[in-house]
C-alpha positions in Angstrom: 2.8 -27.3 -10.2 2.6 -23.7 -8.6 -0.6 -23.4 -7.2 -1.8 -19.4 -5.9 -4.6 -19.4 -3.4 -7.1 -16.2 -2.3 -8.3 -17.0 1.1 -10.6 -14.9 3.6 -10.3 -14.8 7.1 -13.4 -17.0 8.0 -11.9 -19.7 5.3 -8.4 -20.1 7.0 -9.8 -20.1 10.3 -12.0 -23.2 9.3 -8.4 -25.4 8.7 -6.3 -25.7 5.7 -6.4 -28.5 3.3 -4.6 -31.6 3.1 -1.2 -31.0 0.7 0.1 -33.3 -2.0 3.4 -34.6 -1.8 4.0 -32.0 -5.1 2.6 -29.4 -3.0 4.2 -30.0 0.1 7.7 -29.5 -1.9 6.6 -26.1 -2.6 7.8 -22.6 -0.4 4.5 -21.3 0.7 4.4 -17.4 0.6 1.8 -15.5 2.5 1.1 -12.1 0.8 -1.1 -10.4 3.6 -2.8 -6.9 2.3 -4.8 -4.7 4.7 -8.2 -5.8 3.1 -9.8 -7.9 0.3 -11.3 -6.5 -2.5 -9.1 -3.3 -3.1 -7.6 -2.6 -6.1 -4.4 -1.8 -5.2 -3.5 -5.2 -3.5 -5.2 -7.1 -6.2 -2.6 -5.9 -8.1 0.3 -6.5 -6.1 -1.0 -10.2 -6.1 -0.6 -10.3 -9.5 3.1 -9.2 -9.1 3.5 -11.7 -6.2 2.1 -14.7 -9.1 4.2 -13.1 -12.0 7.2 -13.9 -9.3 6.2 -17.4 -8.0 5.9 -18.4 -11.8 9.9 -17.0 -12.4 10.9 -18.9 -9.4 9.1 -22.2 -9.9 8.3 -23.6 -6.7 6.1 -21.3 -4.8 2.9 -21.5 -3.8 1.2 -17.6 -3.2 -1.1 -17.5 -0.5 -3.1 -14.4 -1.1 -4.9 -13.3 2.1 -6.4 -10.6 4.2 -9.2 -9.7 6.7 -12.5 -8.4 5.3 -12.1 -5.0 6.4 -9.1 -3.3 7.4 -8.3 -3.8 11.7 -5.6 -5.0 12.9 -7.5 -7.7 14.9 -8.4 -9.2 11.1 -4.9 -9.0 10.2 -3.7 -11.0 13.5 -6.7 -13.5 13.3 -5.3 -14.2 9.5 -1.3 -14.2 11.1 -2.7 -16.6 13.5 -3.9 -19.4 11.1 -1.3 -19.1 9.0 1.2 -19.8 11.7 -0.9 -23.0 12.3 -0.4 -24.1 8.6 3.3 -23.6 8.6 4.2 -21.6 5.8 7.2 -20.5 5.3 7.1 -16.7 5.0 4.9 -13.8 5.9 4.9 -10.5 3.3 2.1 -8.5 5.1 0.8 -4.6 4.4 -0.2 -3.6 8.0 -3.4 -1.7 9.4 -1.2 -0.9 12.6 2.9 -0.7 13.1 2.1 -2.1 16.9 -0.6 -4.4 17.3 0.9 -7.6 15.0 3.9 -7.7 16.7 3.0 -10.1 19.0 1.8 -12.2 16.3 4.9 -11.8 13.6 6.8 -12.0 16.6 5.1 -15.8 17.2 5.6 -16.1 13.6 9.5 -15.8 13.2 9.9 -17.9 16.7 8.2 -20.7 14.9 10.7 -20.3 12.1 8.7 -18.1 9.9 10.3 -15.1 7.8 8.5 -11.9 8.1 8.4 -8.8 6.6 6.1 -6.2 5.5 5.7 -4.1 2.2 3.7 -0.8 1.6 2.4 -0.2 5.1 5.1 -1.5 7.7 5.5 -3.1 11.0 7.6 -2.0 14.2 11.3 -3.1 13.3 10.5 -6.3 16.2 8.3 -7.3 14.3 9.5 -8.3 10.9 13.2 -9.1 9.3 13.0 -5.9 6.9 10.3 -3.9 5.3 10.1 -2.7 1.5 9.0 1.0 1.5 7.0 1.1 -2.4 9.4 4.4 -2.4 11.2 6.8 -0.5 9.1 8.1 2.4 10.1 12.2 1.9 10.0 11.9 -1.8 6.1 10.4 -1.2 5.5 13.0 1.0 6.8 16.3 -1.0 5.2 14.5 -3.8 2.1 14.4 -2.6 1.7 18.4 -1.9 4.1 19.2 -4.8 0.7 17.9 -7.2 -1.2 19.9 -5.4 0.6 23.4 -4.8 1.8 23.1 -9.1 -1.7 23.5 -9.9 -2.4 26.5 -7.3 0.2 28.9 -8.4 -1.8 31.4 -5.5 -1.9 28.7 -2.8 -5.2 28.0 -0.8 -6.7 25.9 1.7 -5.8 22.1 1.7 -6.9 19.2 3.4 -6.1 15.8 3.5 -8.2 12.7 3.6 -6.1 9.4 4.7 -7.1 6.2 5.8 -7.0 4.9 9.2 -5.8 7.2 11.9 -2.9 4.2 12.9 -2.2 3.2 8.9 1.7 3.5 9.2 1.9 4.4 5.5 -0.4 6.8 5.7 1.0 8.8 8.9 4.8 8.9 8.2 4.0 10.2 4.4 1.7 13.1 5.9 4.3 13.7 8.8 6.8 14.3 5.6 4.3 16.3 4.0 4.0 18.8 6.6 7.8 19.2 6.7 8.1 20.6 3.4 5.0 22.6 3.4 6.9 25.8 4.0 8.7 25.4 0.7 4.9 25.8 -0.9 3.9 29.2 -0.4 0.6 30.3 0.8 -0.4 26.5 0.6 -2.5 25.8 4.1 -3.2 22.5 5.4 -6.8 23.1 7.2 -7.7 19.5 8.0 -6.7 15.8 8.2 -9.6 13.2 8.0 -9.5 9.5 8.1 -12.1 7.4 5.8 -10.9 3.8 7.1 -10.1 2.6 3.2 -14.1 2.8 3.0 -15.2 4.0 0.1 -18.4 5.6 1.7 -16.8 6.9 4.7 -14.3 8.3 2.5 -16.9 9.8 0.3 -18.8 11.1 3.6 -15.5 12.5 4.7 -14.7 14.6 1.6 -18.4 15.8 1.4 -17.7 16.9 4.9 -14.3 19.1 4.0 -16.2 20.6 1.7 -18.8 21.7 3.7 -16.6 23.1 6.6 -13.9 24.6 4.3 -16.3 26.7 1.9 -12.4 28.2 0.5 -11.2 24.7 0.3 -9.2 24.7 -3.1 -7.6 20.7 -2.8 -7.5 17.4 -0.9 -4.9 15.5 -0.9 -5.4 11.9 -0.5 -2.2 9.4 0.4 -4.8 6.1 -0.4 -6.1 4.8 -3.3 -9.5 4.3 -2.0 -9.8 7.5 -0.7 -8.7 9.3 -3.6 -11.0 8.1 -5.8 -14.0 8.3 -3.2 -12.4 12.1 -2.8 -13.0 12.8 -6.8 -16.1 11.5 -7.2 -17.2 13.4 -4.0 -16.0 16.3 -6.4 -17.5 15.7 -9.2 -21.3 15.1 -7.5 -20.9 18.3 -5.6 -20.2 20.1 -9.1 -17.2 21.2 -8.0 -14.7 19.0 -10.9 -11.7 21.7 -11.4 -12.7 24.0 -8.7 -11.5 21.8 -6.0 -8.5 19.6 -7.0 -8.1 16.4 -5.9 -4.8 14.7 -5.8 -2.4 12.0 -3.9 -2.2 8.1 -4.4 -4.3 6.4 -7.0 -4.6 3.7 -9.4 -4.6 5.0 -13.3 -7.5 2.2 -13.9 -9.5 3.8 -11.2 -8.3 7.7 -12.0 -8.9 7.8 -15.6 -12.3 9.0 -15.4 -11.4 11.6 -12.8 -8.7 12.7 -14.9 -10.5 13.1 -17.7 -13.4 14.9 -15.9 -10.8 17.4 -14.7 -11.4 16.3 -11.0 -7.6 15.3 -10.4 -4.8 17.0 -12.8 -2.5 14.4 -11.5 -1.4 11.7 -8.8 0.9 9.5 -8.3 1.4 6.0 -7.9 4.8 3.3 -7.9 3.4 0.5 -9.5 1.7 -2.3 -7.4 2.4 -5.2 -9.4 6.2 -4.5 -9.0 5.7 -4.1 -5.3 4.0 -7.6 -4.8 6.8 -8.5 -7.2 9.2 -7.2 -5.1 7.9 -8.5 -1.7 7.5 -12.3 -2.9 11.1 -11.8 -4.2 12.6 -10.6 -1.2 11.1 -13.3 0.8 11.8 -15.6 -0.9 15.7 -14.9 -0.8 15.5 -14.5 2.9 13.6 -17.6 3.5 16.1 -19.6 0.8 18.6 -18.3 3.3 20.3 -16.5 0.2 20.4 -13.2 1.7 19.5 -12.0 5.2 18.2 -9.0 6.4 21.3 -6.6 7.5 22.3 -2.8 7.8 23.3 -1.5 4.2 23.0 -5.1 3.2 21.1 -6.0 -0.4 18.6 -8.1 -1.7 18.0 -9.3 -4.7 14.4 -8.5 -6.2 14.1 -10.3 -9.5 13.6 -8.1 -12.4 14.0 -4.9 -10.0 17.3 -5.7 -9.2 18.1 -5.3 -5.3 16.7 -3.2 -2.2 19.4 -1.8 0.5 18.5 -1.8 3.5 18.7 1.1 6.0 19.9 1.0 10.2 16.1 0.6 10.4 16.2 -2.5 8.0 13.9 -0.5 5.6 14.6 -0.1 1.8 12.8 1.8 -1.0 11.9 -0.2 -4.2 11.6 3.2 -6.3 10.4 6.8 -7.0 6.5 7.5 -7.1 5.3 7.9 -10.6 3.0 10.6 -11.7 0.0 10.0 -13.9 -2.1 13.0 -15.9 -3.7 13.7 -19.0 -0.3 13.3 -21.2 -0.1 9.2 -20.1 -2.8 8.0 -18.2 -4.5 6.5 -21.5 -0.9 4.1 -21.7 -1.4 2.8 -18.2 -5.1 2.4 -17.4 -5.6 -0.9 -19.0 -3.0 -2.2 -16.9 -3.7 -1.5 -13.8 
């Protein structure tokens, strides 16, 4: 029997329940997210459950801290080490701060991968990017530029200042900004993937930059908060909001005109792929090696580069033409 477990930091620090002999035969894969209560990661957990059901001998432990801090994730990791899980698949709040704890996990024989937001190479066996970093960086500015034919001032509302994936995507965006004449990035602010703080940061951007034409938010929490702030200021259609978001959370903002388009990979597929990779590595059915491939079940295989990084798929753009096809899925 497969069992899926959801844990928060306080609960896992209290110890683990004794396992039955049947459960002991299952491989336990911990899907560690940046923080609990975020729709993107809850959708990823559904994908992990799908993979576990397909594999048949896997228990998913879906867990993370209550806020987006490295300290919270370190507490989670240490508890999982104590529980002697078979694998940890983590979306990191800080690429470097987690390394000592994850190295300890690997020293204890635990398979460790990062996904979505990466860990420094010495702290994991491989990293699964949801897409190519360069494609994501280009896409988030392209979606703004496509609706600003005369250019204009744009600002970035990111997650935390240490979020690995956010920083990489913003760097990649800045590399190609010159390809979009007239687009001028005037500020980058951080909402820490908290709705209320992201909302206030978006308000601050509008107040500080009266000529602002777009807010680019490469985080599913920030983009919703920014769209709501723009709407509440009565500037839907005047200030464009784009970036990375969930169809279920952005549908109303596409309808209102606050957002013309946004992109995301399928988080269900991402959780599914991370679980399949963790399983194959932990079972010894694949190894993490440069130019090597690791199976991802129905998604095929991921090919690793020299840094042991691989990309799952290209980002997908959602707009008024297709949002209704996806808003009830994730």
